C-alpha positions as CSV (number, residue, x, y, z in Angstrom):
1,M,3.2,-9.8,-10.6
2,C,4.3,-10.9,-14.1
3,F,2.7,-8.8,-16.8
4,V,1.2,-12.1,-18.2
5,E,-0.8,-12.3,-14.9
6,C,-1.6,-8.6,-15.0
7,E,-3.2,-9.0,-18.4
8,R,-5.7,-11.5,-17.0
9,F,-7.6,-8.8,-15.4
10,K,-10.4,-7.3,-17.5
11,M,-12.9,-4.5,-16.8
12,K,-16.1,-6.0,-15.4
13,S,-18.7,-3.5,-16.6
14,V,-19.5,-1.0,-19.4
15,L,-19.9,1.6,-16.7
16,I,-16.3,1.4,-15.5
17,F,-15.0,1.4,-19.1
18,A,-17.1,4.4,-19.8
19,M,-15.6,6.2,-16.8
20,V,-12.1,5.3,-17.9
21,L,-12.8,6.9,-21.3
22,V,-14.2,10.0,-19.6
23,C,-11.0,10.3,-17.5
24,L,-8.8,9.8,-20.6
25,S,-10.7,12.5,-22.4
26,Q,-9.8,15.0,-19.7
27,L,-6.2,14.6,-20.7
28,T,-7.1,15.5,-24.3
29,Q,-9.1,18.5,-23.4
30,G,-12.4,16.8,-24.1
31,E,-11.7,15.7,-27.7
32,P,-13.5,12.6,-29.0
33,I,-11.9,9.3,-28.0
34,V,-11.1,6.4,-30.3
35,R,-10.5,3.3,-28.2
36,N,-7.4,2.3,-30.1
37,G,-6.3,5.9,-30.8
38,V,-3.0,7.5,-29.9
39,L,-2.7,9.3,-26.6
40,V,1.0,10.2,-26.6
41,R,3.9,10.0,-29.1
42,V,7.3,9.5,-27.6
43,N,10.0,9.8,-30.3
44,D,9.1,7.0,-32.8
45,A,6.8,5.1,-30.3
46,V,3.2,5.7,-29.5
47,I,1.1,5.1,-26.4
48,T,-2.6,4.3,-27.2
49,Y,-5.7,4.3,-25.1
50,K,-5.7,0.5,-25.2
51,D,-2.2,0.5,-23.7
52,I,-3.6,2.5,-20.8
53,Q,-6.7,0.4,-20.5
54,N,-4.6,-2.8,-20.3
55,R,-2.2,-1.3,-17.8
56,I,-4.8,0.0,-15.3
57,A,-7.3,-2.9,-15.6
58,P,-6.2,-4.7,-12.4
59,D,-6.4,-1.5,-10.3
60,I,-9.8,-0.6,-11.8
61,E,-11.3,-3.8,-10.3
62,F,-10.0,-2.8,-6.9
63,L,-11.3,0.8,-7.2
64,E,-14.7,-0.4,-8.4
65,R,-15.1,-2.5,-5.3
66,Q,-13.9,0.2,-3.0
67,Y,-15.9,3.1,-4.5
68,S,-18.9,1.5,-6.2
69,A,-21.3,3.6,-4.1
70,Q,-19.3,6.8,-4.8
71,P,-19.3,7.4,-8.5
72,K,-17.7,10.9,-8.3
73,V,-14.9,9.7,-6.1
74,L,-14.5,6.7,-8.4
75,E,-14.1,8.9,-11.4
76,Q,-11.6,11.1,-9.6
77,K,-9.5,8.0,-8.6
78,L,-9.7,6.7,-12.1
79,N,-8.5,10.0,-13.4
80,E,-5.5,10.0,-11.0
81,L,-4.8,6.3,-11.9
82,Q,-4.7,6.9,-15.6
83,K,-2.5,10.0,-15.3
84,Q,-0.1,8.0,-13.2
85,H,0.2,5.2,-15.7
86,V,0.4,7.6,-18.7
87,D,3.4,9.2,-17.0
88,Q,4.9,5.8,-16.3
89,L,4.5,4.6,-19.9
90,V,6.0,7.8,-21.2
91,E,9.0,7.3,-18.9
92,E,9.4,3.7,-20.0
93,Q,9.4,4.8,-23.7
94,L,12.0,7.5,-22.9
95,I,14.2,4.8,-21.3
96,L,13.8,2.4,-24.2
97,H,14.7,5.1,-26.7
98,E,17.8,6.0,-24.6
99,F,18.8,2.3,-24.8
100,K,18.2,2.1,-28.5
101,T,20.1,5.2,-29.4
102,G,22.8,5.0,-26.8
103,G,24.6,2.0,-28.2
104,F,23.8,-0.3,-25.3
105,H,23.7,-4.1,-25.5
106,L,21.5,-6.6,-23.6
107,P,22.6,-10.2,-23.3
108,D,20.0,-12.6,-24.6
109,S,20.6,-14.7,-21.5
110,W,19.0,-12.0,-19.3
111,I,15.8,-12.3,-21.3
112,E,15.9,-16.1,-21.2
113,D,16.3,-16.0,-17.4
114,K,13.1,-14.0,-17.0
115,I,11.2,-16.3,-19.4
116,N,12.4,-19.4,-17.6
117,K,11.2,-17.9,-14.4
118,D,7.7,-17.4,-15.8
119,I,7.8,-21.0,-17.2
120,R,8.6,-22.3,-13.7
121,T,5.7,-20.2,-12.3
122,Y,3.3,-21.7,-14.8
123,G,4.7,-25.2,-14.6
124,S,5.7,-25.6,-18.2
125,R,6.4,-23.8,-21.4
126,L,3.3,-25.3,-22.9
127,T,1.1,-24.0,-20.1
128,L,2.6,-20.5,-20.4
129,T,2.1,-20.5,-24.2
130,K,-1.6,-21.6,-23.9
131,T,-2.1,-18.8,-21.3
132,L,-0.7,-16.3,-23.7
133,Q,-2.8,-17.6,-26.6
134,A,-5.9,-17.4,-24.5
135,Q,-5.1,-13.7,-24.0
136,G,-4.4,-13.1,-27.6
137,L,-0.7,-12.6,-27.0
138,T,1.9,-14.4,-29.2
139,F,5.0,-15.8,-27.7
140,E,7.0,-13.3,-29.8
141,R,5.1,-10.4,-28.4
142,Y,5.5,-11.7,-24.9
143,R,9.2,-12.0,-25.4
144,A,9.4,-8.5,-26.7
145,K,7.6,-7.3,-23.5
146,I,10.0,-9.2,-21.4
147,R,12.9,-7.6,-23.3
148,D,11.5,-4.1,-22.7
149,R,11.1,-4.8,-19.0
150,V,14.6,-6.1,-18.6
151,I,16.0,-3.1,-20.5
152,I,14.1,-0.7,-18.3
153,E,15.3,-2.4,-15.1
154,A,19.0,-2.5,-16.3
155,M,18.9,1.1,-17.4
156,M,17.4,2.2,-14.0
157,L,20.1,0.3,-12.2
158,Q,22.8,2.0,-14.3
159,N,21.5,5.5,-13.9
160,V,19.7,5.7,-10.6
161,P,21.5,4.3,-7.5
162,R,19.2,2.2,-5.3
163,D,21.3,2.9,-2.2
164,P,22.4,6.5,-2.2
165,V,24.7,7.6,0.6
166,I,23.1,9.9,3.1
167,S,25.4,11.9,5.3
168,P,25.1,12.1,9.1
169,F,24.6,15.9,8.7
170,K,21.6,15.4,6.5
171,M,20.0,12.9,8.9
172,E,20.6,15.3,11.9
173,T,19.2,18.2,9.9
174,Y,16.1,16.2,9.0
175,Y,15.6,15.2,12.6
176,G,15.9,18.8,13.8
177,Q,13.4,20.0,11.2
178,N,10.9,17.2,11.8
179,R,11.0,16.5,15.5
180,D,7.2,16.6,15.7
181,K,7.2,13.4,13.6
182,F,8.9,11.6,16.3
183,N,6.7,12.7,19.2
184,V,5.3,9.8,21.2
185,Q,2.1,10.6,23.2
186,D,1.3,9.4,26.7
187,Q,1.1,5.6,26.8
188,V,-0.3,2.9,29.0
189,K,0.6,-0.7,29.0
190,L,-2.9,-2.1,29.0
191,R,-4.9,-5.3,29.4
192,M,-8.6,-5.5,28.6
193,I,-11.5,-7.9,29.0
194,V,-14.3,-7.4,26.5
195,M,-17.8,-8.8,26.9
196,T,-20.1,-8.0,24.0
197,N,-23.9,-7.8,24.1
198,R,-25.9,-10.7,22.6
199,P,-29.3,-9.3,21.7
200,S,-30.4,-12.7,20.4
201,D,-29.5,-14.5,23.6
202,I,-32.1,-13.6,26.2
203,A,-30.5,-15.7,28.9
204,F,-27.1,-14.1,28.6
205,S,-26.3,-10.9,30.4
206,A,-23.0,-9.3,29.4
207,K,-23.2,-6.9,32.3
208,K,-23.7,-9.6,34.9
209,T,-21.0,-11.8,33.4
210,T,-18.5,-8.9,33.5
211,Q,-19.4,-8.2,37.1
212,E,-18.8,-11.8,38.0
213,I,-15.4,-11.7,36.3
214,L,-14.5,-8.6,38.2
215,A,-15.4,-10.3,41.4
216,K,-13.1,-13.2,40.7
217,I,-10.3,-10.8,39.9
218,E,-10.9,-8.9,43.2
219,E,-10.7,-12.3,45.0
220,G,-7.2,-12.9,43.5
221,A,-7.7,-14.4,40.1
222,P,-5.1,-13.1,37.6
223,F,-6.5,-10.5,35.2
224,A,-4.6,-12.1,32.3
225,E,-6.0,-15.6,33.1
226,M,-9.6,-14.2,33.2
227,A,-9.1,-12.5,29.9
228,K,-7.9,-15.8,28.3
229,I,-11.0,-17.6,29.6
230,Y,-13.7,-15.1,29.2
231,S,-12.8,-12.1,27.0
232,Q,-14.4,-11.8,23.6
233,G,-11.8,-9.3,22.4
234,T,-9.2,-9.9,19.7
235,Q,-6.4,-10.1,22.3
236,S,-8.0,-12.7,24.5
237,A,-5.4,-15.4,23.6
238,E,-2.7,-13.0,24.8
239,G,-4.5,-12.5,28.1
240,G,-6.1,-9.3,26.9
241,D,-2.7,-7.7,26.4
242,W,-2.8,-4.6,24.2
243,G,0.8,-3.7,24.9
244,W,1.8,0.0,24.9
245,V,-1.0,2.1,23.5
246,E,-1.5,5.8,22.9
247,R,-4.7,7.6,23.8
248,S,-5.6,7.8,20.0
249,V,-5.6,4.0,19.7
250,L,-8.6,3.7,22.0
251,R,-12.1,4.9,21.6
252,L,-12.7,8.1,23.4
253,D,-14.9,6.5,26.2
254,L,-12.3,3.8,26.9
255,A,-9.3,6.2,26.7
256,E,-10.8,8.5,29.3
257,K,-11.0,5.5,31.7
258,A,-7.6,4.0,30.9
259,F,-5.5,7.1,31.1
260,V,-6.6,8.0,34.7
261,L,-5.4,4.6,36.0
262,K,-2.0,4.3,37.7
263,P,0.3,1.3,37.3
264,G,-1.4,-1.8,38.9
265,Q,-4.8,-0.2,39.0
266,R,-7.9,-1.6,37.1
267,S,-11.2,-0.1,36.2
268,G,-14.6,-1.1,37.4
269,V,-17.1,-2.4,34.9
270,I,-17.3,0.0,32.0
271,E,-20.6,0.1,30.1
272,A,-20.6,1.0,26.4
273,S,-23.0,0.8,23.6
274,D,-21.6,-2.5,22.3
275,G,-20.9,-4.3,25.6
276,Y,-18.9,-4.1,28.8
277,Y,-15.2,-3.7,29.5
278,L,-12.6,-4.2,32.2
279,M,-9.2,-2.6,32.0
280,Q,-6.0,-3.0,33.9
281,V,-3.0,-0.7,33.5
282,E,0.4,-2.4,34.1
283,E,2.7,0.5,33.4
284,T,2.5,4.2,32.2
285,R,4.9,6.2,30.1
286,P,4.8,10.0,29.7
287,A,5.0,11.7,26.3
288,Y,8.5,12.1,24.9
289,V,10.4,12.7,21.7
290,K,12.3,9.7,20.3
291,P,16.0,10.4,20.3
292,L,18.0,10.5,17.1
293,S,19.7,7.2,18.0
294,E,16.3,5.5,18.0
295,V,15.1,6.8,14.6
296,R,18.4,7.1,12.7
297,E,17.6,4.1,10.5
298,E,14.1,5.3,9.8
299,I,15.4,8.8,8.8
300,E,18.1,7.3,6.6
301,S,15.5,5.1,4.8
302,T,13.2,8.1,4.3
303,L,16.0,10.2,2.9
304,K,17.3,7.4,0.7
305,T,13.9,7.0,-0.8
306,A,13.6,10.7,-1.4
307,E,17.0,10.9,-2.9
308,T,16.4,8.0,-5.2
309,K,13.2,9.6,-6.4
310,R,15.0,12.9,-7.0
311,L,17.8,11.3,-9.0
312,R,15.3,9.3,-11.0
313,Q,13.2,12.3,-11.9
314,K,16.4,14.3,-12.8
315,W,17.4,11.5,-15.2
316,I,13.9,11.3,-16.7
317,E,13.9,15.1,-17.2
318,R,17.3,14.9,-19.0
319,L,15.9,12.2,-21.3
320,K,12.9,14.4,-22.1
321,T,15.2,17.2,-23.2
322,K,16.7,14.9,-25.8
323,S,13.4,13.5,-26.9
324,F,10.2,14.4,-28.8
325,V,7.1,14.0,-26.6
326,L,3.7,14.9,-28.0
327,Y,0.3,14.6,-26.1
328,F,-2.7,14.4,-28.4
């Protein structure tokens, strides 16, 4: 999301803002907080509490909705969020300082390309400008932010490879040390018909309806066809097809029934607290460990992500050794 869009988000309540200030104060050992005060100095740049507030505002709205009934958990999540973004802002300033002092050059055309992309998103330059003005942001300040973002992206590309080479030996070693991650439990290929209770419908009997469906199946009606017609489950359109499922995917009461069935067998009417079920197992597959050939791409992706993260952190640590970073 463009940072212009991100800045649209504002904190919705005094309570949430107060919590953010509490979390920020924990970084400064409980010292009094000034809303626009300095949190960190990185060389000749400063990071303020307002910078953090603006950065985390979109995520705060999400956390507020998710943990509104758990104030202690909300405070913990806010604390983790602000620390994450403080670290991120510090890293960005380190990268910008490296660009500034390292004799690097950024073509103006790169910045204009990004601005033109935002203009296309908003429909016109005028609409973008009005949006910026409504947020108290001048076009010059917006352009400066775009420039910083392009610099950071370019410096990252130059110093941290996005596609590091992972040797076959590393992949084989990872596979050998993490075979448990590639365990696949017993599976059944399952179809299910679901008939939920309807307490408000006195004339309807979920149990009787399920029994009638089972009778039709026993008389030769295809299970899949009956599922399409009658099932109230989420897979009804697919004929009740759940595909291959492990025991852990199903509720305990249903798993106990499904995993004793042999290929081609079906259950009787299964009574549960929420309704009635019919199940048919088409195939079974015993537990096994995925072979390396099947998970090689997954392992390579995992190791590439880890290696990129390691190289990035190594670069950031090197920048820190050449910089002045002070937390207030």
